[in-house]
C-alpha positions in Angstrom: 64.7 93.7 83.8 61.4 93.3 85.6 59.6 90.0 85.2 56.1 90.3 83.8 53.2 89.7 86.3 51.8 86.2 85.9 48.9 84.3 87.5 50.0 82.8 90.8 48.5 80.9 93.7 47.2 83.0 96.5 49.4 81.2 99.1 52.9 79.9 99.2 53.4 76.1 99.7 53.6 74.9 103.3 57.2 73.6 102.6 58.3 77.1 101.9 57.1 78.1 105.3 58.8 75.1 106.9 62.1 76.0 105.3 61.6 79.5 106.6 61.2 78.3 110.1 64.1 76.0 109.8 66.2 79.0 108.8 64.7 81.0 111.7 65.7 78.3 114.3 69.2 77.9 113.0 69.7 81.6 112.9 68.7 81.9 116.5 71.3 79.3 117.3 74.0 80.9 115.2 73.4 84.5 116.1 73.3 83.8 119.8 77.0 83.0 119.3 77.9 85.3 116.4 76.5 88.4 118.1 78.9 87.9 121.0 81.8 86.3 119.2 83.8 89.4 118.0 83.6 90.8 121.6 84.5 87.4 123.1 87.5 87.2 120.8 88.7 90.7 121.5 88.0 90.9 125.3 88.5 87.3 126.5 90.9 85.8 124.0 92.9 89.0 123.2 92.4 88.7 119.4 93.5 91.6 117.2 91.1 93.5 115.0 93.0 92.3 111.9 92.5 88.7 113.1 88.8 89.3 113.7 88.4 90.5 110.1 90.4 87.6 108.7 88.4 85.0 110.8 85.1 86.5 109.8 86.1 86.7 106.2 87.5 83.2 106.0 84.5 81.7 107.8 81.9 83.3 105.6 84.0 82.8 102.5 84.2 79.1 103.4 80.5 78.8 103.5 80.0 80.5 100.2 82.7 78.5 98.4 81.4 75.2 99.7 78.0 76.0 98.2 79.4 75.5 94.7 80.1 71.9 95.4 76.9 71.1 97.2 74.9 73.0 94.5 76.5 70.9 91.7 76.0 67.7 93.7 72.3 68.5 94.2 71.8 69.0 90.5 73.6 65.7 89.7 71.7 63.7 92.3 68.5 65.6 91.6 67.9 65.7 95.3 68.3 68.8 97.5 67.0 67.8 100.9 69.7 65.2 102.0 72.4 67.8 101.5 70.3 70.4 103.4 69.9 68.0 106.3 73.7 67.3 106.4 74.5 71.0 106.3 72.1 72.0 109.1 73.3 69.0 111.1 76.9 70.1 110.9 75.9 73.6 111.9 74.1 72.3 115.0 77.0 70.0 115.9 79.5 72.8 115.8 77.9 74.9 118.5 79.5 73.1 121.5 83.0 73.9 120.1 82.5 77.6 120.7 81.8 77.0 124.3 85.0 74.9 124.6 87.3 77.4 122.8 90.3 78.7 124.7 92.2 80.3 121.8 91.7 82.2 118.6 92.7 79.1 116.7 89.9 77.0 118.3 87.4 79.7 117.5 88.6 79.7 113.9 88.2 75.9 113.7 84.7 76.0 115.2 83.7 78.9 112.9 84.9 77.0 109.8 83.0 73.8 110.7 79.9 75.8 111.3 80.3 77.6 108.0 81.1 74.4 106.1 77.7 73.2 107.3 76.2 76.5 106.1 77.9 76.0 102.7 76.6 72.5 102.3 73.0 73.5 102.9 73.0 76.9 101.2 72.8 76.2 97.5 70.5 73.1 97.7 68.2 74.9 100.0 68.0 78.0 97.7 67.4 75.7 94.7 64.7 73.9 96.7 63.0 77.1 97.4 63.0 77.9 93.7 61.8 74.4 92.9 58.9 74.7 95.3 57.8 78.2 94.6 55.2 79.0 91.8 57.0 81.0 89.0 54.9 84.1 89.7 55.8 84.0 93.4 59.6 83.4 93.5 60.4 86.8 94.8 57.8 86.4 97.6 59.1 82.9 98.4 62.7 84.1 98.7 61.5 87.1 100.6 59.5 85.0 103.1 62.4 82.6 103.8 64.8 85.5 104.2 62.4 87.4 106.5 61.9 84.4 108.8 65.7 83.7 108.7 66.2 87.3 109.7 63.7 87.1 112.5 66.0 84.5 113.9 68.9 86.8 113.3 67.5 89.4 115.8 65.8 87.0 118.2 69.2 85.2 118.7 71.1 88.3 119.8 68.1 89.4 121.9 68.3 86.1 123.8 72.1 86.4 124.0 71.8 89.9 125.5 69.2 88.9 128.1 71.4 85.9 129.2 74.5 88.1 129.3 72.7 90.4 131.7 71.2 87.5 133.7 74.4 85.5 133.9 77.0 88.3 134.4 78.6 88.1 130.9 79.1 84.4 130.9 79.9 83.9 127.2 80.4 80.1 127.4 77.1 79.3 129.1 75.3 81.2 126.4 77.2 79.3 123.7 76.0 76.0 125.3 72.4 77.2 125.3 72.7 78.0 121.5 72.8 74.2 120.8 69.1 73.8 121.5 67.5 75.7 118.6 70.1 74.3 116.2 69.0 70.7 116.8 65.3 71.8 116.6 66.0 73.2 113.1 67.4 69.8 112.0 64.3 68.0 113.4 61.9 70.3 111.6 63.7 70.0 108.3 63.5 66.2 108.5 59.7 66.0 109.2 58.4 69.3 107.6 59.9 69.5 104.1 59.3 67.1 101.2 61.1 67.5 97.9 58.9 68.5 94.9 57.8 65.8 92.6 59.7 66.9 89.4 63.1 66.1 91.0 62.0 62.5 91.7 60.1 62.1 88.5 63.3 62.7 86.5 65.3 60.3 88.6 65.4 57.6 85.8 66.8 60.0 83.2 70.6 59.8 82.4 72.6 61.9 84.8 74.6 64.7 83.3 77.7 66.5 84.7 76.4 69.9 85.7 79.9 71.4 85.3 80.6 70.1 81.8 81.3 72.7 79.1 78.0 71.9 77.4 76.0 72.4 80.6 77.9 75.6 81.7 77.2 77.1 78.3 73.6 77.0 79.2 74.2 79.6 81.9 73.3 82.8 80.1 75.1 86.2 80.0 72.4 87.6 82.2 73.3 85.0 84.9 77.0 85.9 84.6 76.2 89.6 85.1 74.1 88.7 88.2 77.2 86.9 89.5 79.4 89.9 88.9 76.9 92.2 90.5 76.7 89.9 93.6 80.5 90.0 93.9 80.6 93.8 93.8 77.8 94.0 96.4 79.8 91.7 98.7 82.9 93.9 98.4 80.7 96.9 99.4 79.2 95.0 102.4 81.8 93.4 104.6 81.2 91.3 107.7 78.6 92.7 110.2 81.2 92.1 113.0 82.5 95.6 112.2 79.1 97.1 113.0 79.3 95.6 116.5 82.8 96.9 117.0 81.9 100.4 115.8 79.1 100.5 118.4 81.4 99.2 121.1 84.0 101.9 120.1 81.3 104.5 120.7 80.8 103.3 124.3 78.1 100.6 124.0 78.6 98.2 127.0 79.7 94.7 126.1 76.4 93.1 127.4 74.4 95.3 125.0 76.4 94.8 121.8 73.9 92.2 120.5 71.5 95.2 120.2 73.4 96.2 117.1 72.4 93.0 115.2 68.9 93.1 116.8 68.3 96.5 115.4 69.7 95.7 111.9 67.8 92.5 111.6 64.5 93.9 112.8 64.6 96.3 109.9 65.8 93.4 107.6 63.1 91.1 108.7 60.3 93.6 108.4 61.4 94.6 104.9 62.5 91.3 103.3 59.1 89.9 102.5 57.5 93.2 101.2 60.5 93.9 99.0 60.5 90.3 97.8 56.9 90.7 96.7 57.7 94.0 95.1 60.5 92.4 93.1 57.9 90.2 91.4 56.4 93.3 89.8 59.1 96.0 89.4 62.3 96.5 87.5 65.0 94.6 89.3 67.8 96.9 88.3 66.0 99.9 89.7 65.4 98.2 93.0 69.1 97.1 93.2 70.2 100.7 92.5 68.0 102.1 95.4 69.5 99.4 97.7 73.0 100.6 96.9 72.0 104.2 97.6 70.8 103.1 101.0 74.0 101.3 101.7 76.1 104.3 100.7 74.1 106.4 103.2 74.7 103.8 105.9 78.4 103.7 105.3 78.7 107.5 105.3 76.9 107.8 108.6 79.0 105.0 110.2 82.2 106.7 108.8 81.2 110.1 110.1 80.9 109.3 113.8 80.7 106.6 116.4 78.1 108.5 118.4 75.0 106.5 119.1 72.6 108.5 116.8 74.9 108.0 113.8 75.7 104.4 114.5 72.1 103.4 115.0 70.9 105.3 111.9 73.7 103.6 109.9 72.8 100.1 111.3 69.1 100.6 110.4 69.9 101.7 106.9 72.3 98.7 106.6 69.3 96.4 107.4 67.1 98.2 104.9 69.7 97.6 102.2 69.8 93.9 103.0 66.0 93.7 102.8 66.0 95.4 99.4 68.7 93.4 97.8 69.4 89.9 99.2 66.2 88.2 98.3 66.2 90.0 95.0 69.7 88.7 94.0 68.5 85.2 94.8 65.4 85.6 92.7 67.5 86.9 89.8 69.8 83.9 90.0 66.8 81.5 90.0 65.2 83.3 87.0 68.5 83.4 85.0 69.4 79.7 85.4 67.8 76.6 83.8 65.7 74.7 86.4 68.0 71.7 86.3 71.1 73.8 86.9 69.8 76.0 89.8 71.9 74.3 92.4 75.0 74.8 90.2 74.0 78.4 89.5 73.5 79.3 93.2 76.8 77.5 93.9 78.9 79.5 91.5 77.1 82.7 92.5 78.2 82.1 96.1 81.7 80.9 95.2 82.4 84.3 93.6 80.7 86.2 96.4 82.7 84.1 98.9 86.0 85.2 97.5 84.8 88.8 97.5 83.7 88.5 101.1 87.1 87.2 102.2 88.8 90.1 100.4 86.3 92.7 101.8 86.4 91.6 105.4 90.2 91.3 105.5 90.6 94.7 103.8 88.1 96.1 106.3 90.2 94.8 109.2 93.4 96.1 107.8 91.9 99.6 107.1 90.5 99.7 110.6 93.9 98.8 112.2 95.9 101.1 110.0 93.7 104.1 109.4 90.8 103.8 111.8 87.1 102.8 111.6 86.1 105.6 109.2 88.4 104.4 106.5 86.6 101.0 106.6 83.2 102.4 106.0 84.4 104.9 103.4 85.8 102.0 101.4 82.4 100.3 101.6 80.8 103.4 100.2 83.4 103.5 97.3 82.6 99.9 96.3 78.9 100.7 96.4 79.5 103.5 93.9 81.3 101.1 91.6 78.2 98.8 91.7 76.0 101.8 90.9 78.1 102.6 87.9 77.7 99.1 86.6 73.9 99.3 87.0 73.9 102.7 85.3 75.7 101.2 82.3 73.2 98.3 82.1 70.1 100.5 82.6 67.3 100.0 80.2 68.8 96.9 78.7 68.1 93.2 79.1 71.4 92.2 80.5 69.9 91.4 83.9 66.9 89.2 84.6 
């Protein structure tokens, strides 16, 4: 249900902005690589479409699964920042491995190390955002961080595309350049973010196991339904690598494939903060439902044709769906969980979503190989309909925060 409007400060804390720019820099680094990686694997390393789906699913699932452990640990330690620094540091350190990769197995290893770093930092960072944000501005805080993160997600591919044109499709040189913004992100996190006082003020209290039965019982039925909804959303929205491959199938030159992620993330970045603010004042279930309608439209367009007008319309709607739903789901987790269990709550939410992502991306690759690209996107639309049915059953009740 919608949260009631409450009095809130006019501005978000500077640390929220700093976390947003940390995300921006790391996403520039990561997306310079990820926007080219599927094409690099298929055209340079000779990787099959099935293997691309498996690698993408395993990598992203690893990140989401690791979050449960780092989230629990941040609740137990009552400190978020050290784990965030470790996670961002691992992400930065993994970047040279992509440039050195000469086989699909090496790409998989580099991808897993990178995503372990993302997993370590994810839940503590999200819990830190919730800890830092005034209660009446949580949607805006998550929306701002997501928006800046997504600016990086289209600036990175834009840089990658420019360097591909400038350096005659030299994938490895671009992968080396991607190191720079990654290490800048770690430096900014170290100097620009301070943990909020309540975590330190409670440091003398007895430590409690966040995953004990007594503690887990404090996670409400509303939280469990948010976890279920997040999993179904993830099944409906497999790896974005398949957007790149659909555009390339339609004739987009290799050097221009980053344009797909640029287009999607421009829409995502422009919409994330406004929809985040909107989620502070409107019914959450309604906004989620509209996000699913947008995703169904995107899938149907991408399934219908690989001609540029359908692909680009589908990509833009995919980005709009992300803007409408991703910050909102994070806000719902934060509101449904007790403050001292937010790390654990985000961790379990991402654990379930991680398993769903592995299933979704592997299934997408198999469907593409066996039945063609259209079957992959039709399956995504079908899972979106399942999520809509769940929301329809829960309409008008208080089963969601």
